[in-house]
C-alpha angles and dihedrals in degrees: 000000000000114000100252100045115102088348110162095168114142117207103351102053103177145354128224132187118187124185120195114209137170134192117252120257090006125117116249115260095265090057097043116108091200126016098189099091094049092045093053091048092054093041092052092047086069109027093043096042125109089239122113084235089076090079095044100070137074116204117223123192102209092200087067095041121098114249093241091056091051089052090051091055091048092050088054089050091241092124133015120257087248089066089064092066134062127013141274094055129128139172138207114209126188116237091246090049095233093113132046130172113203114204123205096004109130088314131031091254131026105180111194134185116188122180137164119261133010104318108134097147094046092047094048091048090055093045090051092052092051089045090054091051092054093046092055088071106030133042115236127220099254133160123198092224102037103028122216112012116227139181092249115049091219089071096046114118114036092007086217131136112183117185144164128205113229132194106217109169096142094053088049093048092049090048093239097117094094090056089052092051092048094047093048091050090056089057096052095261123127124217115203139165132267096287099035131248115030096006131116125246096249113184089018088282114146131184112222113194145160119266102189119077103153124079094011135088125240091248092052091048091051091049092053092049093048092051092055093042092052090052091050091049090054091048093051092048091052092046090053092048091051093048092052094042097047104027107019095141092050092044094050090048092052095046095046091047089056090048091050092050091051092047094054111019116121096196130024137165124233095248092048093047091052091051094049093042089053088057092050090048091052090046091053093047090050091049092243099112119043121243098235106130128107092243129018124255095257091057089046089056091055103038092049093058110121101255096039093045097047093047096208098331119122099219126176117248097260092051089049090052091052092047092047091053091050093050092049092047091052096046110031 
């Protein structure tokens, strides 16, 4: 099931493993005059394989896909925002939406596993199995000294980006989040916003991922990431305990005010909704606010994104804000 549905995870919301791969002796996508032949070769390596995976994926030609649908897939984190632009791109998505294989993004292949909760080892194991199925039928660009060769040098080596999405409202409220970001950076770990590089941490959701891919194994990279994530989890838990212990009345007032606005607002922007939903999510995890809605706050954050919420309609911003408020009122 897709990562945000029925997701009651607390601090670590989701896990993602992404592998970047390219075909041997083949120009990178930005240098290919025609991507069709390479796309077909990769597509057939999965759909025509003897693996049980061959029946798991649906192939989507993004050139023939409406822009609004591409935006919806990006909002669900099934494709990157880059895949919404340009031509010659495709994606293969598993029927349960836990796996996606982006074709002709920055690299020929961007294999992604995204699952709810803190499951780095399980997600990597699945990504490795899918990777092996593809490699049975195509030859990867690989160097004995450098590892997997990628369009961007920062991915060369393992070609792996492992990340977890973390909900860190207490560290943000206590103004300790910048210290966490700085400390993680010193350990070779990147902290980004909700939609990755260059985006903000709306709803106090942060992506924590490995930075180093060269001169290190996948297992070592995962161990480093888990070590930092475990420390951040402990810091967030302690920050929540201190907030409740030292400022319970003020904390409850803030969280219930957010809950009240969401329950009765008639118009609300995407950024404000995420901020308030983060408060409700924290309140529910602390046992302060009851879990009585049809869907949880995390799912509300995703399904009220512009493209997913409008379901094909091209609504002006003020109409989207009204519809977002209505959807939240009816579900929170």
